[in-house]
C-alpha positions as a Python dict, from the first residue, in 0.01 Angstrom:
ca = {
    (1, 'M'): (0, 0, 0),
    (2, 'M'): (-196, -215, -245),
    (3, 'K'): (-480, 33, -272),
    (4, 'L'): (-237, 320, -318),
    (5, 'I'): (-51, 145, -598),
    (6, 'A'): (-366, 22, -768),
    (7, 'R'): (-533, 365, -759),
    (8, 'S'): (-625, 464, -1111),
    (9, 'L'): (-442, 752, -1276),
    (10, 'W'): (-698, 798, -1552),
    (11, 'A'): (-794, 1151, -1453),
    (12, 'L'): (-430, 1259, -1469),
    (13, 'T'): (-346, 1130, -1816),
    (14, 'G'): (-488, 1390, -2047),
    (15, 'F'): (-802, 1193, -2132),
    (16, 'V'): (-1016, 1414, -1911),
    (17, 'C'): (-1253, 1510, -2193),
    (18, 'A'): (-1199, 1221, -2430),
    (19, 'G'): (-1538, 1065, -2373),
    (20, 'F'): (-1562, 915, -2029),
    (21, 'M'): (-1542, 1232, -1826),
    (22, 'C'): (-1736, 1466, -2051),
    (23, 'G'): (-2086, 1350, -1964),
    (24, 'G'): (-2093, 1429, -1597),
    (25, 'D'): (-1998, 1073, -1501),
    (26, 'L'): (-1663, 1122, -1331),
    (27, 'F'): (-1519, 780, -1256),
    (28, 'A'): (-1354, 753, -917),
    (29, 'Q'): (-1357, 381, -842),
    (30, 'S'): (-1035, 181, -823),
    (31, 'P'): (-1027, -197, -854),
    (32, 'A'): (-1071, -392, -533),
    (33, 'P'): (-750, -548, -394),
    (34, 'L'): (-655, -831, -628),
    (35, 'I'): (-788, -1177, -540),
    (36, 'Q'): (-527, -1449, -578),
    (37, 'N'): (-593, -1799, -706),
    (38, 'V'): (-933, -1737, -860),
    (39, 'A'): (-935, -2099, -979),
    (40, 'A'): (-994, -2203, -618),
    (41, 'R'): (-1309, -1993, -597),
    (42, 'K'): (-1664, -2058, -701),
    (43, 'T'): (-1690, -1867, -1028),
    (44, 'V'): (-1940, -1797, -1301),
    (45, 'S'): (-1781, -1766, -1643),
    (46, 'L'): (-1864, -1463, -1853),
    (47, 'N'): (-1657, -1591, -2144),
    (48, 'G'): (-1823, -1622, -2480),
    (49, 'D'): (-1984, -1375, -2717),
    (50, 'W'): (-2012, -1010, -2615),
    (51, 'H'): (-2181, -745, -2828),
    (52, 'Y'): (-1950, -460, -2924),
    (53, 'L'): (-1954, -109, -3063),
    (54, 'V'): (-1655, 66, -3219),
    (55, 'D'): (-1611, 411, -3067),
    (56, 'Q'): (-1360, 563, -3306),
    (57, 'D'): (-1397, 919, -3175),
    (58, 'D'): (-1416, 810, -2809),
    (59, 'E'): (-1761, 962, -2758),
    (60, 'G'): (-1929, 670, -2582),
    (61, 'G'): (-1890, 826, -2240),
    (62, 'S'): (-2059, 1151, -2338),
    (63, 'R'): (-2329, 954, -2525),
    (64, 'R'): (-2388, 739, -2215),
    (65, 'Y'): (-2326, 401, -2377),
    (66, 'Y'): (-2314, 260, -2025),
    (67, 'L'): (-2691, 323, -1997),
    (68, 'N'): (-2737, 35, -2244),
    (69, 'G'): (-2982, 210, -2472),
    (70, 'K'): (-3171, 433, -2230),
    (71, 'P'): (-3225, 792, -2345),
    (72, 'Y'): (-3094, 1075, -2130),
    (73, 'G'): (-3146, 1449, -2115),
    (74, 'N'): (-3417, 1590, -2342),
    (75, 'R'): (-3397, 1316, -2602),
    (76, 'D'): (-3635, 1023, -2618),
    (77, 'F'): (-3411, 816, -2847),
    (78, 'V'): (-3048, 699, -2875),
    (79, 'E'): (-2818, 658, -3174),
    (80, 'Y'): (-2648, 336, -3073),
    (81, 'G'): (-2757, -13, -2983),
    (82, 'F'): (-2585, -316, -2833),
    (83, 'N'): (-2853, -580, -2873),
    (84, 'T'): (-2835, -582, -3252),
    (85, 'A'): (-2460, -516, -3266),
    (86, 'P'): (-2211, -782, -3383),
    (87, 'T'): (-2018, -988, -3131),
    (88, 'L'): (-1660, -1053, -3026),
    (89, 'R'): (-1542, -1362, -2844),
    (90, 'V'): (-1407, -1318, -2492),
    (91, 'P'): (-1132, -1401, -2414),
    (92, 'G'): (-982, -1274, -2734),
    (93, 'D'): (-832, -971, -2903),
    (94, 'W'): (-1053, -777, -3141),
    (95, 'N'): (-781, -752, -3407),
    (96, 'F'): (-812, -1099, -3553),
    (97, 'Q'): (-1181, -1165, -3504),
    (98, 'R'): (-1293, -892, -3745),
    (99, 'P'): (-1076, -804, -4049),
    (100, 'E'): (-1173, -438, -4028),
    (101, 'L'): (-1034, -423, -3672),
    (102, 'Q'): (-690, -574, -3742),
    (103, 'Y'): (-503, -246, -3702),
    (104, 'Y'): (-767, -54, -3511),
    (105, 'E'): (-644, 135, -3205),
    (106, 'G'): (-896, 321, -2997),
    (107, 'T'): (-1204, 247, -2789),
    (108, 'I'): (-1441, -47, -2819),
    (109, 'W'): (-1740, -97, -2592),
    (110, 'Y'): (-1830, -452, -2486),
    (111, 'Q'): (-2173, -556, -2356),
    (112, 'K'): (-2302, -884, -2217),
    (113, 'T'): (-2634, -978, -2060),
    (114, 'F'): (-2633, -1267, -1814),
    (115, 'A'): (-2874, -1424, -1569),
    (116, 'Y'): (-2759, -1451, -1210),
    (117, 'H'): (-2907, -1506, -866),
    (118, 'P'): (-2667, -1362, -605),
    (119, 'P'): (-2630, -1591, -303),
    (120, 'P'): (-2717, -1410, 20),
    (121, 'G'): (-2433, -1301, 245),
    (122, 'T'): (-2177, -1329, -36),
    (123, 'H'): (-1924, -1089, -185),
    (124, 'I'): (-1938, -1090, -565),
    (125, 'F'): (-1658, -958, -783),
    (126, 'L'): (-1626, -904, -1156),
    (127, 'Y'): (-1283, -1037, -1255),
    (128, 'F'): (-1088, -979, -1577),
    (129, 'G'): (-763, -1163, -1647),
    (130, 'A'): (-651, -873, -1867),
    (131, 'A'): (-791, -587, -2074),
    (132, 'N'): (-558, -400, -2304),
    (133, 'Y'): (-501, -121, -2211),
    (134, 'R'): (-747, 106, -2029),
    (135, 'A'): (-1072, -47, -1910),
    (136, 'R'): (-1382, 89, -1739),
    (137, 'V'): (-1652, -136, -1606),
    (138, 'W'): (-2024, -73, -1547),
    (139, 'L'): (-2278, -319, -1410),
    (140, 'N'): (-2648, -242, -1449),
    (141, 'E'): (-2555, 119, -1530),
    (142, 'K'): (-2348, 159, -1212),
    (143, 'P'): (-1976, 237, -1247),
    (144, 'L'): (-1768, -35, -1079),
    (145, 'C'): (-1401, 34, -1145),
    (146, 'E'): (-1135, 135, -1393),
    (147, 'H'): (-795, -20, -1463),
    (148, 'E'): (-484, 52, -1667),
    (149, 'G'): (-233, -205, -1787),
    (150, 'G'): (-283, -461, -2060),
    (151, 'F'): (-136, -778, -1907),
    (152, 'T'): (-237, -794, -1543),
    (153, 'P'): (-567, -892, -1379),
    (154, 'F'): (-813, -681, -1183),
    (155, 'N'): (-1139, -734, -1002),
    (156, 'C'): (-1427, -495, -925),
    (157, 'E'): (-1657, -517, -623),
    (158, 'A'): (-1998, -596, -777),
    (159, 'T'): (-2215, -707, -485),
    (160, 'S'): (-2437, -401, -452),
    (161, 'A'): (-2480, -355, -827),
    (162, 'L'): (-2600, -707, -904),
    (163, 'Q'): (-2967, -785, -959),
    (164, 'D'): (-3155, -1107, -901),
    (165, 'G'): (-3216, -1221, -1258),
    (166, 'A'): (-3101, -1035, -1569),
    (167, 'N'): (-2781, -829, -1544),
    (168, 'V'): (-2590, -624, -1797),
    (169, 'V'): (-2214, -565, -1783),
    (170, 'I'): (-2055, -304, -2007),
    (171, 'V'): (-1681, -256, -2044),
    (172, 'S'): (-1506, 16, -2239),
    (173, 'V'): (-1156, -80, -2354),
    (174, 'N'): (-908, 160, -2513),
    (175, 'D'): (-573, 38, -2650),
    (176, 'T'): (-436, 369, -2781),
    (177, 'R'): (-62, 384, -2722),
    (178, 'R'): (78, 686, -2539),
    (179, 'R'): (423, 805, -2447),
    (180, 'E'): (350, 797, -2072),
    (181, 'D'): (219, 438, -2073),
    (182, 'I'): (386, 107, -1990),
    (183, 'P'): (469, -7, -2256),
    (184, 'S'): (526, 318, -2442),
    (185, 'L'): (457, 413, -2805),
    (186, 'T'): (662, 163, -3006),
    (187, 'P'): (673, -186, -2857),
    (188, 'D'): (813, -439, -3103),
    (189, 'W'): (508, -663, -3078),
    (190, 'F'): (147, -648, -3188),
    (191, 'N'): (-83, -424, -2986),
    (192, 'Y'): (-370, -666, -2931),
    (193, 'G'): (-675, -479, -2801),
    (194, 'G'): (-970, -604, -2601),
    (195, 'L'): (-1069, -840, -2322),
    (196, 'T'): (-788, -1084, -2395),
    (197, 'R'): (-821, -1314, -2094),
    (198, 'D'): (-1097, -1475, -1887),
    (199, 'A'): (-1394, -1276, -1760),
    (200, 'M'): (-1593, -1413, -1467),
    (201, 'L'): (-1786, -1352, -1149),
    (202, 'I'): (-1616, -1458, -828),
    (203, 'E'): (-1819, -1556, -525),
    (204, 'A'): (-1663, -1523, -181),
    (205, 'P'): (-1791, -1514, 177),
    (206, 'S'): (-1820, -1185, 359),
    (207, 'D'): (-1477, -1237, 519),
    (208, 'F'): (-1259, -1424, 270),
    (209, 'I'): (-898, -1514, 205),
    (210, 'Q'): (-777, -1242, -28),
    (211, 'Q'): (-404, -1299, -71),
    (212, 'Y'): (-134, -1523, 75),
    (213, 'S'): (233, -1609, 48),
    (214, 'I'): (365, -1962, 100),
    (215, 'Q'): (742, -1989, 59),
    (216, 'L'): (1029, -2210, 162),
    (217, 'D'): (1250, -2059, 431),
    (218, 'R'): (1585, -1983, 264),
    (219, 'A'): (1774, -2052, 584),
    (220, 'N'): (1595, -2379, 653),
    (221, 'P'): (1478, -2582, 349),
    (222, 'R'): (1261, -2796, 575),
    (223, 'R'): (1049, -2508, 699),
    (224, 'I'): (768, -2321, 524),
    (225, 'D'): (689, -1962, 616),
    (226, 'G'): (415, -1735, 499),
    (227, 'W'): (131, -1496, 560),
    (228, 'I'): (-239, -1461, 484),
    (229, 'R'): (-443, -1147, 425),
    (230, 'T'): (-820, -1165, 465),
    (231, 'S'): (-1078, -914, 354),
    (232, 'G'): (-1215, -871, 705),
    (233, 'S'): (-1094, -933, 1056),
    (234, 'S'): (-1037, -1309, 1083),
    (235, 'P'): (-820, -1352, 1396),
    (236, 'T'): (-668, -1684, 1289),
    (237, 'A'): (-629, -1919, 996),
    (238, 'T'): (-512, -2278, 951),
    (239, 'I'): (-273, -2414, 690),
    (240, 'R'): (-254, -2783, 607),
    (241, 'I'): (-44, -2989, 368),
    (242, 'P'): (-225, -3325, 382),
    (243, 'E'): (39, -3527, 193),
    (244, 'L'): (305, -3425, 446),
    (245, 'K'): (65, -3457, 740),
    (246, 'V'): (164, -3112, 867),
    (247, 'S'): (-38, -2810, 968),
    (248, 'A'): (-7, -2481, 1151),
    (249, 'N'): (-213, -2192, 1283),
    (250, 'A'): (-162, -1845, 1145),
    (251, 'T'): (-204, -1565, 1393),
    (252, 'A'): (-210, -1188, 1374),
    (253, 'G'): (122, -1027, 1288),
    (254, 'T'): (227, -696, 1141),
    (255, 'E'): (50, -503, 864),
    (256, 'G'): (-277, -681, 926),
    (257, 'L'): (-137, -1016, 813),
    (258, 'L'): (-182, -1359, 967),
    (259, 'R'): (162, -1521, 984),
    (260, 'F'): (261, -1887, 1012),
    (261, 'S'): (556, -2126, 1005),
    (262, 'I'): (543, -2501, 937),
    (263, 'D'): (816, -2758, 994),
    (264, 'A'): (812, -3006, 706),
    (265, 'P'): (1106, -3250, 743),
    (266, 'A'): (982, -3482, 466),
    (267, 'L'): (941, -3205, 211),
    (268, 'Q'): (1042, -3288, -148),
    (269, 'L'): (1183, -2983, -322),
    (270, 'W'): (1059, -2861, -662),
    (271, 'T'): (1313, -2908, -941),
    (272, 'P'): (1290, -2911, -1321),
    (273, 'E'): (1356, -3284, -1314),
    (274, 'K'): (1091, -3351, -1046),
    (275, 'P'): (849, -3057, -1030),
    (276, 'K'): (674, -3167, -714),
    (277, 'L'): (360, -2972, -618),
    (278, 'Y'): (171, -3012, -291),
    (279, 'K'): (-192, -2945, -223),
    (280, 'V'): (-201, -2670, 39),
    (281, 'E'): (-527, -2602, 221),
    (282, 'I'): (-595, -2265, 385),
    (283, 'G'): (-895, -2204, 604),
    (284, 'T'): (-1054, -1948, 832),
    (285, 'A'): (-1378, -1961, 1026),
    (286, 'T'): (-1561, -1836, 715),
    (287, 'D'): (-1353, -1943, 413),
    (288, 'Q'): (-1156, -2238, 276),
    (289, 'I'): (-942, -2260, -39),
    (290, 'S'): (-663, -2480, -172),
    (291, 'D'): (-369, -2434, -407),
    (292, 'E'): (-98, -2646, -573),
    (293, 'V'): (236, -2514, -450),
    (294, 'G'): (596, -2618, -507),
    (295, 'F'): (881, -2537, -270),
    (296, 'R'): (1234, -2445, -369),
    (297, 'T'): (1501, -2185, -299),
    (298, 'I'): (1671, -1965, -555),
    (299, 'E'): (1974, -1749, -477),
    (300, 'T'): (2312, -1641, -610),
    (301, 'R'): (2666, -1690, -488),
    (302, 'G'): (2923, -1492, -685),
    (303, 'T'): (2859, -1576, -1049),
    (304, 'D'): (2653, -1886, -970),
    (305, 'I'): (2275, -1924, -961),
    (306, 'L'): (2176, -2176, -694),
    (307, 'L'): (1855, -2377, -710),
    (308, 'N'): (1797, -2552, -378),
    (309, 'G'): (2157, -2473, -288),
    (310, 'R'): (2308, -2628, -603),
    (311, 'P'): (2447, -2448, -910),
    (312, 'V'): (2215, -2453, -1209),
    (313, 'F'): (2256, -2346, -1571),
    (314, 'L'): (1942, -2199, -1727),
    (315, 'R'): (1876, -2360, -2065),
    (316, 'G'): (1609, -2127, -2192),
    (317, 'I'): (1412, -1974, -2474),
    (318, 'D'): (1217, -1648, -2505),
    (319, 'I'): (843, -1668, -2571),
    (320, 'H'): (584, -1412, -2681),
    (321, 'E'): (219, -1468, -2594),
    (322, 'E'): (104, -1578, -2939),
    (323, 'P'): (-44, -1919, -3022),
    (324, 'V'): (83, -2167, -3278),
    (325, 'G'): (-129, -2215, -3587),
    (326, 'R'): (-367, -1920, -3553),
    (327, 'S'): (-356, -1544, -3527),
    (328, 'G'): (-420, -1343, -3213),
    (329, 'R'): (-329, -1350, -2847),
    (330, 'A'): (-258, -1686, -2681),
    (331, 'H'): (-480, -1787, -2394),
    (332, 'G'): (-553, -2086, -2176),
    (333, 'E'): (-395, -2419, -2088),
    (334, 'A'): (-402, -2565, -2440),
    (335, 'D'): (-192, -2279, -2580),
    (336, 'A'): (39, -2297, -2278),
    (337, 'L'): (95, -2669, -2326),
    (338, 'T'): (174, -2617, -2695),
    (339, 'L'): (423, -2334, -2641),
    (340, 'L'): (592, -2485, -2338),
    (341, 'G'): (588, -2825, -2506),
    (342, 'F'): (815, -2684, -2779),
    (343, 'A'): (1044, -2549, -2504),
    (344, 'K'): (1062, -2894, -2344),
    (345, 'E'): (1138, -3048, -2684),
    (346, 'L'): (1430, -2806, -2719),
    (347, 'G'): (1567, -2933, -2389),
    (348, 'C'): (1484, -2619, -2191),
    (349, 'N'): (1462, -2604, -1814),
    (350, 'F'): (1385, -2230, -1830),
    (351, 'V'): (1169, -1984, -2027),
    (352, 'R'): (1171, -1608, -2045),
    (353, 'L'): (814, -1482, -2081),
    (354, 'A'): (872, -1164, -2277),
    (355, 'H'): (800, -875, -2245),
    (356, 'Y'): (500, -863, -2012),
    (357, 'P'): (316, -1088, -1765),
    (358, 'H'): (168, -1379, -1959),
    (359, 'D'): (-165, -1549, -1896),
    (360, 'E'): (-177, -1724, -1560),
    (361, 'S'): (-210, -2059, -1738),
    (362, 'M'): (149, -2020, -1864),
    (363, 'V'): (307, -1997, -1521),
    (364, 'R'): (84, -2266, -1372),
    (365, 'T'): (168, -2499, -1662),
    (366, 'A'): (538, -2419, -1617),
    (367, 'D'): (496, -2516, -1251),
    (368, 'R'): (369, -2858, -1354),
    (369, 'L'): (618, -2913, -1638),
    (370, 'G'): (927, -2813, -1441),
    (371, 'L'): (1023, -2500, -1635),
    (372, 'M'): (1182, -2214, -1445),
    (373, 'V'): (1041, -1874, -1545),
    (374, 'W'): (1164, -1519, -1599),
    (375, 'S'): (855, -1294, -1563),
    (376, 'E'): (873, -935, -1685),
    (377, 'V'): (685, -605, -1684),
    (378, 'P'): (672, -411, -2015),
    (379, 'V'): (917, -136, -1926),
    (380, 'Y'): (1058, -127, -2278),
    (381, 'Q'): (1220, 120, -2515),
    (382, 'G'): (1092, 478, -2527),
    (383, 'V'): (983, 499, -2162),
    (384, 'D'): (933, 846, -2014),
    (385, 'F'): (1156, 793, -1712),
    (386, 'K'): (1102, 1143, -1575),
    (387, 'N'): (725, 1102, -1557),
    (388, 'Q'): (595, 1002, -1213),
    (389, 'Q'): (268, 879, -1367),
    (390, 'T'): (471, 640, -1583),
    (391, 'L'): (654, 513, -1276),
    (392, 'A'): (320, 466, -1100),
    (393, 'R'): (189, 260, -1392),
    (394, 'A'): (502, 44, -1396),
    (395, 'T'): (482, -3, -1018),
    (396, 'Q'): (117, -100, -1041),
    (397, 'Q'): (183, -360, -1311),
    (398, 'L'): (481, -500, -1121),
    (399, 'T'): (269, -523, -807),
    (400, 'E'): (-16, -699, -986),
    (401, 'M'): (222, -944, -1153),
    (402, 'I'): (387, -1038, -823),
    (403, 'T'): (56, -1053, -638),
    (404, 'R'): (-94, -1295, -889),
    (405, 'D'): (207, -1526, -919),
    (406, 'R'): (404, -1507, -595),
    (407, 'N'): (316, -1868, -505),
    (408, 'R'): (438, -2025, -830),
    (409, 'A'): (762, -2215, -771),
    (410, 'A'): (848, -2195, -1139),
    (411, 'I'): (910, -1821, -1125),
    (412, 'I'): (1268, -1757, -1020),
    (413, 'L'): (1325, -1411, -1172),
    (414, 'W'): (1126, -1089, -1167),
    (415, 'S'): (1243, -860, -1448),
    (416, 'V'): (1185, -486, -1424),
    (417, 'S'): (1277, -385, -1780),
    (418, 'N'): (1410, -471, -2124),
    (419, 'E'): (1656, -271, -2336),
    (420, 'T'): (1644, 64, -2162),
    (421, 'P'): (1913, 327, -2223),
    (422, 'K'): (2166, 434, -1964),
    (423, 'G'): (2093, 751, -1772),
    (424, 'A'): (2034, 888, -1423),
    (425, 'D'): (1657, 911, -1474),
    (426, 'R'): (1643, 553, -1600),
    (427, 'D'): (1854, 430, -1310),
    (428, 'L'): (1634, 597, -1049),
    (429, 'F'): (1317, 465, -1219),
    (430, 'L'): (1445, 107, -1224),
    (431, 'Q'): (1588, 128, -873),
    (432, 'Q'): (1245, 216, -741),
    (433, 'L'): (1093, -80, -924),
    (434, 'I'): (1363, -307, -785),
    (435, 'K'): (1291, -181, -433),
    (436, 'T'): (920, -249, -482),
    (437, 'A'): (987, -601, -609),
    (438, 'R'): (1212, -683, -314),
    (439, 'T'): (956, -544, -70),
    (440, 'L'): (675, -749, -219),
    (441, 'D'): (876, -1069, -261),
    (442, 'S'): (1219, -1126, -110),
    (443, 'S'): (1228, -1494, -212),
    (444, 'R'): (1319, -1443, -578),
    (445, 'L'): (1597, -1290, -784),
    (446, 'I'): (1568, -955, -961),
    (447, 'T'): (1695, -904, -1314),
    (448, 'T'): (1668, -690, -1624),
    (449, 'A'): (1771, -737, -1985),
    (450, 'T'): (2021, -475, -2095),
    (451, 'N'): (2171, -404, -2435),
    (452, 'Q'): (2406, -139, -2297),
    (453, 'T'): (2776, -221, -2329),
    (454, 'N'): (3110, -41, -2320),
    (455, 'S'): (3276, -154, -2641),
    (456, 'T'): (3562, 87, -2702),
    (457, 'E'): (3777, -195, -2840),
    (458, 'A'): (3685, -394, -3147),
    (459, 'H'): (3538, -736, -3070),
    (460, 'K'): (3531, -675, -2695),
    (461, 'K'): (3205, -661, -2499),
    (462, 'V'): (3219, -509, -2150),
    (463, 'F'): (2888, -536, -1966),
    (464, 'D'): (2896, -240, -1729),
    (465, 'D'): (2542, -102, -1732),
    (466, 'P'): (2522, 100, -1406),
    (467, 'I'): (2195, -70, -1308),
    (468, 'I'): (2368, -411, -1277),
    (469, 'P'): (2488, -355, -916),
    (470, 'D'): (2122, -327, -809),
    (471, 'L'): (2036, -666, -964),
    (472, 'D'): (2090, -1025, -855),
    (473, 'V'): (2132, -1153, -1211),
    (474, 'F'): (2181, -945, -1525),
    (475, 'G'): (2053, -1030, -1870),
    (476, 'V'): (2227, -922, -2189),
    (477, 'N'): (2070, -887, -2533),
    (478, 'E'): (2321, -902, -2818),
    (479, 'Y'): (2283, -969, -3189),
    (480, 'I'): (2632, -1020, -3328),
    (481, 'G'): (2591, -1173, -3669),
    (482, 'W'): (2259, -1004, -3738),
    (483, 'Y'): (2244, -638, -3631),
    (484, 'E'): (2619, -622, -3571),
    (485, 'G'): (2887, -770, -3792),
    (486, 'V'): (2883, -1122, -3929),
    (487, 'P'): (2855, -1457, -3748),
    (488, 'A'): (3231, -1520, -3765),
    (489, 'D'): (3288, -1207, -3551),
    (490, 'L'): (3163, -1411, -3258),
    (491, 'D'): (3473, -1630, -3285),
    (492, 'I'): (3700, -1341, -3189),
    (493, 'T'): (3473, -1155, -2949),
    (494, 'T'): (3572, -1139, -2583),
    (495, 'W'): (3332, -1083, -2293),
    (496, 'A'): (3395, -907, -1963),
    (497, 'T'): (3214, -742, -1673),
    (498, 'P'): (3335, -555, -1364),
    (499, 'Y'): (3057, -713, -1158),
    (500, 'N'): (3079, -1044, -977),
    (501, 'K'): (2731, -1152, -1078),
    (502, 'P'): (2580, -1426, -1294),
    (503, 'M'): (2486, -1333, -1650),
    (504, 'I'): (2215, -1466, -1877),
    (505, 'V'): (2238, -1395, -2248),
    (506, 'S'): (1871, -1307, -2262),
    (507, 'E'): (1852, -1252, -2639),
    (508, 'F'): (2050, -1346, -2948),
    (509, 'G'): (1962, -1471, -3295),
    (510, 'G'): (1872, -1369, -3648),
    (511, 'E'): (1576, -1378, -3883),
    (512, 'A'): (1486, -1653, -4128),
    (513, 'K'): (1162, -1737, -4299),
    (514, 'Y'): (1076, -2104, -4275),
    (515, 'G'): (1146, -2275, -4607),
    (516, 'S'): (1376, -2000, -4735),
    (517, 'H'): (1710, -2159, -4821),
    (518, 'G'): (2044, -2038, -4953),
    (519, 'S'): (2407, -1995, -4852),
    (520, 'I'): (2516, -1943, -4493),
    (521, 'S'): (2588, -1577, -4572),
    (522, 'Q'): (2248, -1507, -4728),
    (523, 'R'): (2018, -1321, -4492),
    (524, 'W'): (1664, -1446, -4422),
    (525, 'T'): (1758, -1806, -4497),
    (526, 'E'): (1744, -2093, -4252),
    (527, 'E'): (2110, -2162, -4326),
    (528, 'N'): (2212, -1810, -4220),
    (529, 'Q'): (2013, -1833, -3898),
    (530, 'E'): (2167, -2174, -3832),
    (531, 'E'): (2514, -2029, -3888),
    (532, 'I'): (2449, -1750, -3636),
    (533, 'Y'): (2346, -2007, -3377),
    (534, 'K'): (2652, -2223, -3437),
    (535, 'H'): (2893, -1933, -3389),
    (536, 'Q'): (2691, -1793, -3099),
    (537, 'I'): (2694, -2120, -2908),
    (538, 'A'): (3069, -2157, -2957),
    (539, 'A'): (3116, -1806, -2819),
    (540, 'L'): (2886, -1870, -2522),
    (541, 'R'): (3095, -2167, -2413),
    (542, 'K'): (3388, -1931, -2351),
    (543, 'I'): (3213, -1687, -2113),
    (544, 'P'): (3316, -1778, -1755),
    (545, 'F'): (3034, -1586, -1582),
    (546, 'L'): (2754, -1713, -1810),
    (547, 'R'): (2481, -1897, -1619),
    (548, 'G'): (2201, -1912, -1871),
    (549, 'T'): (2077, -1845, -2222),
    (550, 'S'): (1738, -1757, -2368),
    (551, 'P'): (1765, -1695, -2742),
    (552, 'W'): (1520, -1474, -2926),
    (553, 'I'): (1274, -1642, -2984),
    (554, 'L'): (1067, -1963, -2979),
    (555, 'K'): (832, -1876, -3266),
    (556, 'D'): (779, -1607, -3525),
    (557, 'F'): (547, -1339, -3390),
    (558, 'R'): (356, -1046, -3532),
    (559, 'S'): (525, -706, -3532),
    (560, 'P'): (387, -424, -3750),
    (561, 'H'): (738, -276, -3769),
    (562, 'R'): (855, -569, -3985),
    (563, 'N'): (749, -463, -4333),
    (564, 'L'): (977, -655, -4570),
    (565, 'P'): (736, -817, -4818),
    (566, 'V'): (752, -1192, -4873),
    (567, 'L'): (1018, -1247, -4607),
    (568, 'Q'): (855, -1074, -4309),
    (569, 'D'): (501, -965, -4398),
    (570, 'G'): (446, -815, -4055),
    (571, 'Y'): (629, -1087, -3860),
    (572, 'N'): (952, -1087, -3665),
    (573, 'R'): (1114, -1397, -3815),
    (574, 'K'): (1369, -1470, -3543),
    (575, 'G'): (1164, -1766, -3425),
    (576, 'L'): (1308, -2115, -3415),
    (577, 'I'): (971, -2231, -3537),
    (578, 'S'): (731, -2061, -3775),
    (579, 'E'): (397, -1917, -3672),
    (580, 'N'): (251, -2252, -3781),
    (581, 'G'): (489, -2464, -3572),
    (582, 'E'): (736, -2567, -3844),
    (583, 'R'): (1085, -2617, -3701),
    (584, 'K'): (1372, -2429, -3864),
    (585, 'K'): (1726, -2562, -3893),
    (586, 'A'): (1847, -2351, -3597),
    (587, 'F'): (1592, -2527, -3373),
    (588, 'Y'): (1802, -2843, -3394),
    (589, 'V'): (2129, -2656, -3332),
    (590, 'L'): (1998, -2521, -3002),
    (591, 'Q'): (1844, -2857, -2915),
    (592, 'K'): (2181, -3028, -2964),
    (593, 'F'): (2355, -2767, -2745),
    (594, 'Y'): (2104, -2810, -2464),
    (595, 'R'): (2130, -3188, -2478),
    (596, 'E'): (2507, -3156, -2445),
    (597, 'L'): (2466, -2925, -2146),
    (598, 'T'): (2226, -3169, -1982),
    (599, 'A'): (2472, -3453, -2028),
    (600, 'A'): (2754, -3238, -1885),
    (601, 'G'): (2585, -3202, -1546),
    (602, 'V'): (2419, -2941, -1328),
    (603, 'R'): (2650, -2653, -1415),
    (604, 'G'): (2587, -2727, -1782),
    (605, 'R'): (2917, -2589, -1912),
}
């Protein structure tokens, strides 16, 4: 199933003669099945400076850029050159490393030379944490693989292409937005292009541990169940948790998996207050790795969300993957600690990572800090729901997100979309994603963020989106006081739903530029944003089926759609902090609310 989902759809997208396929070099390679937990592997970093060439007309394929300067055909010269070309830093987007590339959308070719001596009897993979959006990879002139999707990792089998000594890797990245992509043409965030996350070589034995699932048994919170998939034919594997002094053997089960069960009577469950992680060791006759894993259950009962069997209220905030204090795409543990540190300061026990899978460092840091996570694929506005290629792309990204992060206790919600319109085609599209998510991981809750309501009466919100019955928890985005009415309208608004399910208000808020002050009715001021939050919080307290909030958004983020000079300047200003980390007045309103909820107990209301 993994290979089928991951199979590239490049040749079906209309780019058949846009460079790559016009020079007789038809790419057919798909990425190898995704390797989990690359941090546990022996790796060789390829981060740093890469030479680049801008390919505005997408001709690099027909001009054989992947030959790295070798002539072809009847010519004895080439009209490009990497070795004297400027450089871009990897990981990093190209937009904010070179001023001339800030709004560039198209193809850029990356090249890096590195010395390497392949160990004998070892599988070697080229791994990329993300490349936005379409990437093709060559090593020493040999095509390795292609990948679509700007926020999920992929790895290419590189063993046979590597040389002992100097090696050259070339990657073509194209971030042109298209209607049939996920996301589609007009996402309300900046379209950062390039190799935005880590690049590395991964070394693994000939038969290695490829993927695994280690989860708490919902029916028995003192038992751990799971499976292991190896790249070859290992007949058994062992699993040890040294701190608990427990171990088990995994033996062949269905679908080529090695399955196991471990009784762990002394297990301490993961909670936001005590985010306990255990070192888990997995071994076969040829491979050994370890991971830091937390154990908890998450489920619903009526309108309650239960963490480890107890009701919990999700005190959250939305976060985009942008750093504080500099432009570009966030990356790495330092950025994760900064962003999630602001969430902890607010009093959050929960974050919504919008609107796409964030860097792996974010979810691993959330694991350690005790922040529950909503993780989402970028099925956003403008999606072509009738297009089977679009569904395939969404399914692939969902699969890669779950595969990478299925062992992170922090993640409690997989989200399949944000703000999609009602309709039979939309419903069928999302239902298939929901089915995929449940098949890949039955241990977590499924959600989406909807802005679809039935509001035939003034000041009455009825949340009846027809996709809600397929979900465990439904999120609602509403902007009363900003896009709809005035803040005082929240005082007389009523909230209802025909579904006996927990609701999270997954977005609310208004825009204010830090340092802009005026009356509470004056838009773009901190006082107006503060007023929206005060009325919103009072309204939230009255919703009986509310089980969480995640206002929009932690910090101001870049959005080219926001073109109001002086006040926006290309930023969405709904952040509680500025792009430089300055706290706005509304920050303290939400902080006070969350402190009150914490003092009120587990239910938080």
